[in-house]
Chimera marker file (.cmm) of the C-alpha trace (Angstrom):
<marker_set name="trace">
<marker id="1" x="6.116" y="14.348" z="-14.038" r="1" g="1" b="0" radius="0.5"/>
<marker id="2" x="2.446" y="14.083" z="-13.584" r="1" g="1" b="0" radius="0.5"/>
<marker id="3" x="0.829" y="16.215" z="-10.692" r="1" g="1" b="0" radius="0.5"/>
<marker id="4" x="-2.013" y="14.035" z="-9.692" r="1" g="1" b="0" radius="0.5"/>
<marker id="5" x="-3.061" y="17.315" z="-7.013" r="1" g="1" b="0" radius="0.5"/>
<marker id="6" x="-3.804" y="19.120" z="-10.083" r="1" g="1" b="0" radius="0.5"/>
<marker id="7" x="-6.118" y="16.309" z="-11.859" r="1" g="1" b="0" radius="0.5"/>
<marker id="8" x="-7.677" y="15.194" z="-8.323" r="1" g="1" b="0" radius="0.5"/>
<marker id="9" x="-9.899" y="18.108" z="-8.049" r="1" g="1" b="0" radius="0.5"/>
<marker id="10" x="-10.813" y="18.082" z="-11.534" r="1" g="1" b="0" radius="0.5"/>
<marker id="11" x="-11.949" y="13.894" z="-11.325" r="1" g="1" b="0" radius="0.5"/>
<marker id="12" x="-13.569" y="14.734" z="-8.186" r="1" g="1" b="0" radius="0.5"/>
<marker id="13" x="-14.529" y="18.421" z="-7.636" r="1" g="1" b="0" radius="0.5"/>
<marker id="14" x="-14.747" y="18.407" z="-3.651" r="1" g="1" b="0" radius="0.5"/>
<marker id="15" x="-10.977" y="15.783" z="-3.366" r="1" g="1" b="0" radius="0.5"/>
<marker id="16" x="-9.033" y="18.078" z="-0.849" r="1" g="1" b="0" radius="0.5"/>
<marker id="17" x="-12.623" y="19.291" z="1.171" r="1" g="1" b="0" radius="0.5"/>
<marker id="18" x="-14.017" y="15.286" z="1.989" r="1" g="1" b="0" radius="0.5"/>
<marker id="19" x="-14.105" y="15.028" z="5.576" r="1" g="1" b="0" radius="0.5"/>
<marker id="20" x="-12.199" y="11.302" z="4.324" r="1" g="1" b="0" radius="0.5"/>
<marker id="21" x="-9.521" y="13.149" z="2.674" r="1" g="1" b="0" radius="0.5"/>
<marker id="22" x="-8.258" y="14.875" z="5.071" r="1" g="1" b="0" radius="0.5"/>
<marker id="23" x="-5.242" y="13.650" z="6.949" r="1" g="1" b="0" radius="0.5"/>
<marker id="24" x="-5.647" y="13.537" z="10.988" r="1" g="1" b="0" radius="0.5"/>
<marker id="25" x="-3.076" y="12.753" z="14.001" r="1" g="1" b="0" radius="0.5"/>
<marker id="26" x="-4.521" y="9.637" z="13.462" r="1" g="1" b="0" radius="0.5"/>
<marker id="27" x="-4.267" y="8.991" z="9.731" r="1" g="1" b="0" radius="0.5"/>
<marker id="28" x="-3.067" y="4.870" z="9.127" r="1" g="1" b="0" radius="0.5"/>
<marker id="29" x="0.336" y="4.438" z="8.201" r="1" g="1" b="0" radius="0.5"/>
<marker id="30" x="1.142" y="2.703" z="4.999" r="1" g="1" b="0" radius="0.5"/>
<marker id="31" x="4.340" y="1.757" z="3.875" r="1" g="1" b="0" radius="0.5"/>
<marker id="32" x="4.837" y="1.480" z="-0.175" r="1" g="1" b="0" radius="0.5"/>
<marker id="33" x="6.918" y="-0.339" z="-1.486" r="1" g="1" b="0" radius="0.5"/>
<marker id="34" x="7.724" y="-0.438" z="-4.998" r="1" g="1" b="0" radius="0.5"/>
<marker id="35" x="11.208" y="-0.473" z="-6.995" r="1" g="1" b="0" radius="0.5"/>
<marker id="36" x="8.876" y="2.082" z="-9.732" r="1" g="1" b="0" radius="0.5"/>
<marker id="37" x="10.147" y="5.694" z="-9.072" r="1" g="1" b="0" radius="0.5"/>
<marker id="38" x="6.983" y="6.725" z="-11.915" r="1" g="1" b="0" radius="0.5"/>
<marker id="39" x="4.656" y="4.326" z="-9.587" r="1" g="1" b="0" radius="0.5"/>
<marker id="40" x="5.817" y="5.431" z="-6.556" r="1" g="1" b="0" radius="0.5"/>
<marker id="41" x="5.384" y="9.025" z="-7.943" r="1" g="1" b="0" radius="0.5"/>
<marker id="42" x="1.936" y="8.260" z="-8.756" r="1" g="1" b="0" radius="0.5"/>
<marker id="43" x="0.697" y="6.446" z="-5.852" r="1" g="1" b="0" radius="0.5"/>
<marker id="44" x="2.243" y="8.508" z="-2.965" r="1" g="1" b="0" radius="0.5"/>
<marker id="45" x="-0.061" y="11.815" z="-3.688" r="1" g="1" b="0" radius="0.5"/>
<marker id="46" x="-2.735" y="10.114" z="-4.089" r="1" g="1" b="0" radius="0.5"/>
<marker id="47" x="-2.519" y="7.931" z="-0.620" r="1" g="1" b="0" radius="0.5"/>
<marker id="48" x="-1.484" y="10.919" z="0.796" r="1" g="1" b="0" radius="0.5"/>
<marker id="49" x="-4.644" y="13.101" z="-0.141" r="1" g="1" b="0" radius="0.5"/>
<marker id="50" x="-6.852" y="10.095" z="0.593" r="1" g="1" b="0" radius="0.5"/>
<marker id="51" x="-5.024" y="10.323" z="4.529" r="1" g="1" b="0" radius="0.5"/>
<marker id="52" x="-2.611" y="8.185" z="5.228" r="1" g="1" b="0" radius="0.5"/>
<marker id="53" x="1.030" y="9.087" z="6.731" r="1" g="1" b="0" radius="0.5"/>
<marker id="54" x="3.297" y="7.288" z="3.264" r="1" g="1" b="0" radius="0.5"/>
<marker id="55" x="6.646" y="6.139" z="3.762" r="1" g="1" b="0" radius="0.5"/>
<marker id="56" x="8.130" y="4.596" z="0.553" r="1" g="1" b="0" radius="0.5"/>
<marker id="57" x="10.595" y="1.966" z="0.512" r="1" g="1" b="0" radius="0.5"/>
<marker id="58" x="12.364" y="1.293" z="-3.543" r="1" g="1" b="0" radius="0.5"/>
<marker id="59" x="12.231" y="-2.609" z="-2.882" r="1" g="1" b="0" radius="0.5"/>
<marker id="60" x="11.739" y="-4.979" z="-0.647" r="1" g="1" b="0" radius="0.5"/>
<marker id="61" x="14.618" y="-4.645" z="1.230" r="1" g="1" b="0" radius="0.5"/>
<marker id="62" x="14.818" y="-1.250" z="2.264" r="1" g="1" b="0" radius="0.5"/>
<marker id="63" x="10.783" y="-2.163" z="3.078" r="1" g="1" b="0" radius="0.5"/>
<marker id="64" x="12.124" y="-4.605" z="5.528" r="1" g="1" b="0" radius="0.5"/>
<marker id="65" x="14.387" y="-2.171" z="6.763" r="1" g="1" b="0" radius="0.5"/>
<marker id="66" x="11.559" y="-0.340" z="7.705" r="1" g="1" b="0" radius="0.5"/>
<marker id="67" x="8.781" y="-2.521" z="9.047" r="1" g="1" b="0" radius="0.5"/>
<marker id="68" x="12.031" y="-4.085" z="11.291" r="1" g="1" b="0" radius="0.5"/>
<marker id="69" x="12.868" y="-0.526" z="12.573" r="1" g="1" b="0" radius="0.5"/>
<marker id="70" x="10.580" y="0.019" z="15.059" r="1" g="1" b="0" radius="0.5"/>
<marker id="71" x="8.333" y="2.282" z="13.014" r="1" g="1" b="0" radius="0.5"/>
<marker id="72" x="4.355" y="1.210" z="13.218" r="1" g="1" b="0" radius="0.5"/>
<marker id="73" x="2.721" y="0.662" z="9.971" r="1" g="1" b="0" radius="0.5"/>
<marker id="74" x="-0.649" y="-0.293" z="9.812" r="1" g="1" b="0" radius="0.5"/>
<marker id="75" x="-0.719" y="-1.404" z="6.409" r="1" g="1" b="0" radius="0.5"/>
<marker id="76" x="1.885" y="-2.455" z="3.548" r="1" g="1" b="0" radius="0.5"/>
<marker id="77" x="1.349" y="-1.739" z="-0.015" r="1" g="1" b="0" radius="0.5"/>
<marker id="78" x="4.551" y="-3.468" z="-2.603" r="1" g="1" b="0" radius="0.5"/>
<marker id="79" x="5.115" y="-3.951" z="-5.885" r="1" g="1" b="0" radius="0.5"/>
<marker id="80" x="5.297" y="-7.579" z="-7.566" r="1" g="1" b="0" radius="0.5"/>
<marker id="81" x="7.593" y="-7.506" z="-9.869" r="1" g="1" b="0" radius="0.5"/>
<marker id="82" x="10.338" y="-6.353" z="-8.274" r="1" g="1" b="0" radius="0.5"/>
<marker id="83" x="14.283" y="-7.042" z="-8.681" r="1" g="1" b="0" radius="0.5"/>
<marker id="84" x="15.951" y="-9.551" z="-6.035" r="1" g="1" b="0" radius="0.5"/>
<marker id="85" x="12.884" y="-10.125" z="-3.806" r="1" g="1" b="0" radius="0.5"/>
<marker id="86" x="9.411" y="-9.851" z="-5.520" r="1" g="1" b="0" radius="0.5"/>
<marker id="87" x="6.562" y="-9.223" z="-3.786" r="1" g="1" b="0" radius="0.5"/>
<marker id="88" x="5.170" y="-12.656" z="-3.204" r="1" g="1" b="0" radius="0.5"/>
<marker id="89" x="9.093" y="-13.499" z="-1.586" r="1" g="1" b="0" radius="0.5"/>
<marker id="90" x="8.681" y="-10.263" z="0.576" r="1" g="1" b="0" radius="0.5"/>
<marker id="91" x="5.000" y="-11.414" z="1.925" r="1" g="1" b="0" radius="0.5"/>
<marker id="92" x="6.550" y="-14.331" z="2.554" r="1" g="1" b="0" radius="0.5"/>
<marker id="93" x="9.309" y="-12.804" z="5.106" r="1" g="1" b="0" radius="0.5"/>
<marker id="94" x="6.587" y="-10.705" z="6.966" r="1" g="1" b="0" radius="0.5"/>
<marker id="95" x="4.352" y="-13.564" z="6.959" r="1" g="1" b="0" radius="0.5"/>
<marker id="96" x="7.183" y="-15.457" z="8.895" r="1" g="1" b="0" radius="0.5"/>
<marker id="97" x="8.353" y="-12.736" z="11.364" r="1" g="1" b="0" radius="0.5"/>
<marker id="98" x="6.832" y="-13.240" z="14.420" r="1" g="1" b="0" radius="0.5"/>
<marker id="99" x="6.599" y="-9.683" z="15.324" r="1" g="1" b="0" radius="0.5"/>
<marker id="100" x="5.189" y="-8.787" z="11.846" r="1" g="1" b="0" radius="0.5"/>
<marker id="101" x="3.546" y="-11.671" z="10.810" r="1" g="1" b="0" radius="0.5"/>
<marker id="102" x="-0.080" y="-9.672" z="11.483" r="1" g="1" b="0" radius="0.5"/>
<marker id="103" x="0.359" y="-7.071" z="9.588" r="1" g="1" b="0" radius="0.5"/>
<marker id="104" x="-2.337" y="-6.704" z="6.698" r="1" g="1" b="0" radius="0.5"/>
<marker id="105" x="-0.441" y="-6.857" z="3.570" r="1" g="1" b="0" radius="0.5"/>
<marker id="106" x="-1.916" y="-5.884" z="-0.280" r="1" g="1" b="0" radius="0.5"/>
<marker id="107" x="-0.238" y="-6.721" z="-3.121" r="1" g="1" b="0" radius="0.5"/>
<marker id="108" x="-0.048" y="-3.438" z="-6.341" r="1" g="1" b="0" radius="0.5"/>
<marker id="109" x="0.706" y="-5.633" z="-9.868" r="1" g="1" b="0" radius="0.5"/>
<marker id="110" x="-0.142" y="-4.773" z="-13.334" r="1" g="1" b="0" radius="0.5"/>
<marker id="111" x="-0.734" y="-8.096" z="-13.913" r="1" g="1" b="0" radius="0.5"/>
<marker id="112" x="-3.975" y="-9.145" z="-12.056" r="1" g="1" b="0" radius="0.5"/>
<marker id="113" x="-4.936" y="-13.132" z="-13.109" r="1" g="1" b="0" radius="0.5"/>
<marker id="114" x="-6.352" y="-15.628" z="-10.895" r="1" g="1" b="0" radius="0.5"/>
<marker id="115" x="-3.636" y="-16.971" z="-10.806" r="1" g="1" b="0" radius="0.5"/>
<marker id="116" x="-1.864" y="-14.048" z="-9.649" r="1" g="1" b="0" radius="0.5"/>
<marker id="117" x="-4.534" y="-14.073" z="-7.190" r="1" g="1" b="0" radius="0.5"/>
<marker id="118" x="-4.028" y="-17.152" z="-6.091" r="1" g="1" b="0" radius="0.5"/>
<marker id="119" x="0.082" y="-16.725" z="-5.895" r="1" g="1" b="0" radius="0.5"/>
<marker id="120" x="-1.175" y="-13.860" z="-3.384" r="1" g="1" b="0" radius="0.5"/>
<marker id="121" x="-3.228" y="-15.826" z="-0.956" r="1" g="1" b="0" radius="0.5"/>
<marker id="122" x="-1.069" y="-18.190" z="-0.592" r="1" g="1" b="0" radius="0.5"/>
<marker id="123" x="2.117" y="-15.707" z="0.198" r="1" g="1" b="0" radius="0.5"/>
<marker id="124" x="0.346" y="-13.729" z="2.649" r="1" g="1" b="0" radius="0.5"/>
<marker id="125" x="-1.053" y="-11.005" z="0.756" r="1" g="1" b="0" radius="0.5"/>
<marker id="126" x="-5.401" y="-9.726" z="2.239" r="1" g="1" b="0" radius="0.5"/>
<marker id="127" x="-5.305" y="-8.373" z="-0.866" r="1" g="1" b="0" radius="0.5"/>
<marker id="128" x="-4.291" y="-7.943" z="-4.482" r="1" g="1" b="0" radius="0.5"/>
<marker id="129" x="-5.455" y="-4.646" z="-5.979" r="1" g="1" b="0" radius="0.5"/>
<marker id="130" x="-4.133" y="-3.368" z="-10.116" r="1" g="1" b="0" radius="0.5"/>
<marker id="131" x="-1.876" y="-0.669" z="-9.672" r="1" g="1" b="0" radius="0.5"/>
<marker id="132" x="-3.490" y="1.625" z="-12.031" r="1" g="1" b="0" radius="0.5"/>
<marker id="133" x="-7.063" y="1.278" z="-9.956" r="1" g="1" b="0" radius="0.5"/>
<marker id="134" x="-6.766" y="4.011" z="-7.392" r="1" g="1" b="0" radius="0.5"/>
<marker id="135" x="-10.133" y="3.961" z="-6.468" r="1" g="1" b="0" radius="0.5"/>
<marker id="136" x="-10.047" y="0.025" z="-6.002" r="1" g="1" b="0" radius="0.5"/>
<marker id="137" x="-6.683" y="0.771" z="-3.942" r="1" g="1" b="0" radius="0.5"/>
<marker id="138" x="-8.066" y="3.463" z="-1.414" r="1" g="1" b="0" radius="0.5"/>
<marker id="139" x="-11.070" y="0.630" z="-0.440" r="1" g="1" b="0" radius="0.5"/>
<marker id="140" x="-8.824" y="-2.175" z="0.260" r="1" g="1" b="0" radius="0.5"/>
<marker id="141" x="-6.617" y="0.508" z="2.061" r="1" g="1" b="0" radius="0.5"/>
<marker id="142" x="-9.815" y="1.439" z="4.536" r="1" g="1" b="0" radius="0.5"/>
<marker id="143" x="-10.765" y="-1.615" z="4.450" r="1" g="1" b="0" radius="0.5"/>
<marker id="144" x="-7.895" y="-3.167" z="6.584" r="1" g="1" b="0" radius="0.5"/>
<marker id="145" x="-7.301" y="-0.430" z="8.424" r="1" g="1" b="0" radius="0.5"/>
<marker id="146" x="-10.638" y="-0.728" z="9.067" r="1" g="1" b="0" radius="0.5"/>
<marker id="147" x="-10.235" y="-4.036" z="10.459" r="1" g="1" b="0" radius="0.5"/>
<marker id="148" x="-6.644" y="-3.307" z="12.141" r="1" g="1" b="0" radius="0.5"/>
<marker id="149" x="-8.623" y="-0.737" z="14.466" r="1" g="1" b="0" radius="0.5"/>
<marker id="150" x="-11.574" y="-3.230" z="15.018" r="1" g="1" b="0" radius="0.5"/>
<marker id="151" x="-8.774" y="-5.823" z="16.441" r="1" g="1" b="0" radius="0.5"/>
<marker id="152" x="-6.599" y="-3.601" z="18.143" r="1" g="1" b="0" radius="0.5"/>
<link id1="1" id2="2" r="1" g="1" b="0" radius="0.2"/>
<link id1="2" id2="3" r="1" g="1" b="0" radius="0.2"/>
<link id1="3" id2="4" r="1" g="1" b="0" radius="0.2"/>
<link id1="4" id2="5" r="1" g="1" b="0" radius="0.2"/>
<link id1="5" id2="6" r="1" g="1" b="0" radius="0.2"/>
<link id1="6" id2="7" r="1" g="1" b="0" radius="0.2"/>
<link id1="7" id2="8" r="1" g="1" b="0" radius="0.2"/>
<link id1="8" id2="9" r="1" g="1" b="0" radius="0.2"/>
<link id1="9" id2="10" r="1" g="1" b="0" radius="0.2"/>
<link id1="10" id2="11" r="1" g="1" b="0" radius="0.2"/>
<link id1="11" id2="12" r="1" g="1" b="0" radius="0.2"/>
<link id1="12" id2="13" r="1" g="1" b="0" radius="0.2"/>
<link id1="13" id2="14" r="1" g="1" b="0" radius="0.2"/>
<link id1="14" id2="15" r="1" g="1" b="0" radius="0.2"/>
<link id1="15" id2="16" r="1" g="1" b="0" radius="0.2"/>
<link id1="16" id2="17" r="1" g="1" b="0" radius="0.2"/>
<link id1="17" id2="18" r="1" g="1" b="0" radius="0.2"/>
<link id1="18" id2="19" r="1" g="1" b="0" radius="0.2"/>
<link id1="19" id2="20" r="1" g="1" b="0" radius="0.2"/>
<link id1="20" id2="21" r="1" g="1" b="0" radius="0.2"/>
<link id1="21" id2="22" r="1" g="1" b="0" radius="0.2"/>
<link id1="22" id2="23" r="1" g="1" b="0" radius="0.2"/>
<link id1="23" id2="24" r="1" g="1" b="0" radius="0.2"/>
<link id1="24" id2="25" r="1" g="1" b="0" radius="0.2"/>
<link id1="25" id2="26" r="1" g="1" b="0" radius="0.2"/>
<link id1="26" id2="27" r="1" g="1" b="0" radius="0.2"/>
<link id1="27" id2="28" r="1" g="1" b="0" radius="0.2"/>
<link id1="28" id2="29" r="1" g="1" b="0" radius="0.2"/>
<link id1="29" id2="30" r="1" g="1" b="0" radius="0.2"/>
<link id1="30" id2="31" r="1" g="1" b="0" radius="0.2"/>
<link id1="31" id2="32" r="1" g="1" b="0" radius="0.2"/>
<link id1="32" id2="33" r="1" g="1" b="0" radius="0.2"/>
<link id1="33" id2="34" r="1" g="1" b="0" radius="0.2"/>
<link id1="34" id2="35" r="1" g="1" b="0" radius="0.2"/>
<link id1="35" id2="36" r="1" g="1" b="0" radius="0.2"/>
<link id1="36" id2="37" r="1" g="1" b="0" radius="0.2"/>
<link id1="37" id2="38" r="1" g="1" b="0" radius="0.2"/>
<link id1="38" id2="39" r="1" g="1" b="0" radius="0.2"/>
<link id1="39" id2="40" r="1" g="1" b="0" radius="0.2"/>
<link id1="40" id2="41" r="1" g="1" b="0" radius="0.2"/>
<link id1="41" id2="42" r="1" g="1" b="0" radius="0.2"/>
<link id1="42" id2="43" r="1" g="1" b="0" radius="0.2"/>
<link id1="43" id2="44" r="1" g="1" b="0" radius="0.2"/>
<link id1="44" id2="45" r="1" g="1" b="0" radius="0.2"/>
<link id1="45" id2="46" r="1" g="1" b="0" radius="0.2"/>
<link id1="46" id2="47" r="1" g="1" b="0" radius="0.2"/>
<link id1="47" id2="48" r="1" g="1" b="0" radius="0.2"/>
<link id1="48" id2="49" r="1" g="1" b="0" radius="0.2"/>
<link id1="49" id2="50" r="1" g="1" b="0" radius="0.2"/>
<link id1="50" id2="51" r="1" g="1" b="0" radius="0.2"/>
<link id1="51" id2="52" r="1" g="1" b="0" radius="0.2"/>
<link id1="52" id2="53" r="1" g="1" b="0" radius="0.2"/>
<link id1="53" id2="54" r="1" g="1" b="0" radius="0.2"/>
<link id1="54" id2="55" r="1" g="1" b="0" radius="0.2"/>
<link id1="55" id2="56" r="1" g="1" b="0" radius="0.2"/>
<link id1="56" id2="57" r="1" g="1" b="0" radius="0.2"/>
<link id1="57" id2="58" r="1" g="1" b="0" radius="0.2"/>
<link id1="58" id2="59" r="1" g="1" b="0" radius="0.2"/>
<link id1="59" id2="60" r="1" g="1" b="0" radius="0.2"/>
<link id1="60" id2="61" r="1" g="1" b="0" radius="0.2"/>
<link id1="61" id2="62" r="1" g="1" b="0" radius="0.2"/>
<link id1="62" id2="63" r="1" g="1" b="0" radius="0.2"/>
<link id1="63" id2="64" r="1" g="1" b="0" radius="0.2"/>
<link id1="64" id2="65" r="1" g="1" b="0" radius="0.2"/>
<link id1="65" id2="66" r="1" g="1" b="0" radius="0.2"/>
<link id1="66" id2="67" r="1" g="1" b="0" radius="0.2"/>
<link id1="67" id2="68" r="1" g="1" b="0" radius="0.2"/>
<link id1="68" id2="69" r="1" g="1" b="0" radius="0.2"/>
<link id1="69" id2="70" r="1" g="1" b="0" radius="0.2"/>
<link id1="70" id2="71" r="1" g="1" b="0" radius="0.2"/>
<link id1="71" id2="72" r="1" g="1" b="0" radius="0.2"/>
<link id1="72" id2="73" r="1" g="1" b="0" radius="0.2"/>
<link id1="73" id2="74" r="1" g="1" b="0" radius="0.2"/>
<link id1="74" id2="75" r="1" g="1" b="0" radius="0.2"/>
<link id1="75" id2="76" r="1" g="1" b="0" radius="0.2"/>
<link id1="76" id2="77" r="1" g="1" b="0" radius="0.2"/>
<link id1="77" id2="78" r="1" g="1" b="0" radius="0.2"/>
<link id1="78" id2="79" r="1" g="1" b="0" radius="0.2"/>
<link id1="79" id2="80" r="1" g="1" b="0" radius="0.2"/>
<link id1="80" id2="81" r="1" g="1" b="0" radius="0.2"/>
<link id1="81" id2="82" r="1" g="1" b="0" radius="0.2"/>
<link id1="82" id2="83" r="1" g="1" b="0" radius="0.2"/>
<link id1="83" id2="84" r="1" g="1" b="0" radius="0.2"/>
<link id1="84" id2="85" r="1" g="1" b="0" radius="0.2"/>
<link id1="85" id2="86" r="1" g="1" b="0" radius="0.2"/>
<link id1="86" id2="87" r="1" g="1" b="0" radius="0.2"/>
<link id1="87" id2="88" r="1" g="1" b="0" radius="0.2"/>
<link id1="88" id2="89" r="1" g="1" b="0" radius="0.2"/>
<link id1="89" id2="90" r="1" g="1" b="0" radius="0.2"/>
<link id1="90" id2="91" r="1" g="1" b="0" radius="0.2"/>
<link id1="91" id2="92" r="1" g="1" b="0" radius="0.2"/>
<link id1="92" id2="93" r="1" g="1" b="0" radius="0.2"/>
<link id1="93" id2="94" r="1" g="1" b="0" radius="0.2"/>
<link id1="94" id2="95" r="1" g="1" b="0" radius="0.2"/>
<link id1="95" id2="96" r="1" g="1" b="0" radius="0.2"/>
<link id1="96" id2="97" r="1" g="1" b="0" radius="0.2"/>
<link id1="97" id2="98" r="1" g="1" b="0" radius="0.2"/>
<link id1="98" id2="99" r="1" g="1" b="0" radius="0.2"/>
<link id1="99" id2="100" r="1" g="1" b="0" radius="0.2"/>
<link id1="100" id2="101" r="1" g="1" b="0" radius="0.2"/>
<link id1="101" id2="102" r="1" g="1" b="0" radius="0.2"/>
<link id1="102" id2="103" r="1" g="1" b="0" radius="0.2"/>
<link id1="103" id2="104" r="1" g="1" b="0" radius="0.2"/>
<link id1="104" id2="105" r="1" g="1" b="0" radius="0.2"/>
<link id1="105" id2="106" r="1" g="1" b="0" radius="0.2"/>
<link id1="106" id2="107" r="1" g="1" b="0" radius="0.2"/>
<link id1="107" id2="108" r="1" g="1" b="0" radius="0.2"/>
<link id1="108" id2="109" r="1" g="1" b="0" radius="0.2"/>
<link id1="109" id2="110" r="1" g="1" b="0" radius="0.2"/>
<link id1="110" id2="111" r="1" g="1" b="0" radius="0.2"/>
<link id1="111" id2="112" r="1" g="1" b="0" radius="0.2"/>
<link id1="112" id2="113" r="1" g="1" b="0" radius="0.2"/>
<link id1="113" id2="114" r="1" g="1" b="0" radius="0.2"/>
<link id1="114" id2="115" r="1" g="1" b="0" radius="0.2"/>
<link id1="115" id2="116" r="1" g="1" b="0" radius="0.2"/>
<link id1="116" id2="117" r="1" g="1" b="0" radius="0.2"/>
<link id1="117" id2="118" r="1" g="1" b="0" radius="0.2"/>
<link id1="118" id2="119" r="1" g="1" b="0" radius="0.2"/>
<link id1="119" id2="120" r="1" g="1" b="0" radius="0.2"/>
<link id1="120" id2="121" r="1" g="1" b="0" radius="0.2"/>
<link id1="121" id2="122" r="1" g="1" b="0" radius="0.2"/>
<link id1="122" id2="123" r="1" g="1" b="0" radius="0.2"/>
<link id1="123" id2="124" r="1" g="1" b="0" radius="0.2"/>
<link id1="124" id2="125" r="1" g="1" b="0" radius="0.2"/>
<link id1="125" id2="126" r="1" g="1" b="0" radius="0.2"/>
<link id1="126" id2="127" r="1" g="1" b="0" radius="0.2"/>
<link id1="127" id2="128" r="1" g="1" b="0" radius="0.2"/>
<link id1="128" id2="129" r="1" g="1" b="0" radius="0.2"/>
<link id1="129" id2="130" r="1" g="1" b="0" radius="0.2"/>
<link id1="130" id2="131" r="1" g="1" b="0" radius="0.2"/>
<link id1="131" id2="132" r="1" g="1" b="0" radius="0.2"/>
<link id1="132" id2="133" r="1" g="1" b="0" radius="0.2"/>
<link id1="133" id2="134" r="1" g="1" b="0" radius="0.2"/>
<link id1="134" id2="135" r="1" g="1" b="0" radius="0.2"/>
<link id1="135" id2="136" r="1" g="1" b="0" radius="0.2"/>
<link id1="136" id2="137" r="1" g="1" b="0" radius="0.2"/>
<link id1="137" id2="138" r="1" g="1" b="0" radius="0.2"/>
<link id1="138" id2="139" r="1" g="1" b="0" radius="0.2"/>
<link id1="139" id2="140" r="1" g="1" b="0" radius="0.2"/>
<link id1="140" id2="141" r="1" g="1" b="0" radius="0.2"/>
<link id1="141" id2="142" r="1" g="1" b="0" radius="0.2"/>
<link id1="142" id2="143" r="1" g="1" b="0" radius="0.2"/>
<link id1="143" id2="144" r="1" g="1" b="0" radius="0.2"/>
<link id1="144" id2="145" r="1" g="1" b="0" radius="0.2"/>
<link id1="145" id2="146" r="1" g="1" b="0" radius="0.2"/>
<link id1="146" id2="147" r="1" g="1" b="0" radius="0.2"/>
<link id1="147" id2="148" r="1" g="1" b="0" radius="0.2"/>
<link id1="148" id2="149" r="1" g="1" b="0" radius="0.2"/>
<link id1="149" id2="150" r="1" g="1" b="0" radius="0.2"/>
<link id1="150" id2="151" r="1" g="1" b="0" radius="0.2"/>
<link id1="151" id2="152" r="1" g="1" b="0" radius="0.2"/>
</marker_set>
C-alpha cells in the first residue's frame, strides 16, 4: 500500500500547509464510487488532503444507496469500468432521479478517448478525468463545487 501522505509533501513541499488543502466545516462532500480497492485507497487520501469529505462506495449499487440515504453530497466521482452497472449506466440512473439529477458527476477512467468522453456527455457527466491525473481531478472538483456554490 502506497502512503500517499508521505509522498505528497515530497512532490509539493507546502502541500499540508496550503490554505486550500485544509479541511473545514464547510468542506465539500464527495462520493467516490470505484470497484477497485487500489484506486479507492489511492484517491481517497488525496481527496481528503485536498480538503474534501470523502465517502467511498465499492460499486454503483452501494453508491446509489448512499445517494438515496438522505446524506447530501456535493459531487460524485465514479469509475467507468465497473461490473454489474458501469459508470455510464450509474450516471444515467442518477440523471433519471428527480432528487439527484442536478448533482455534478465526474467520470474517472484509465481509458480517456474522444469517443468515451462523448459517451460520458451523453450519460450526463459534467467532466471526464483520467484516474492518474490527480491535478486534473482536483481542478475538476474545484470547478464543479464552485458551480454548485454559485447555484445555491
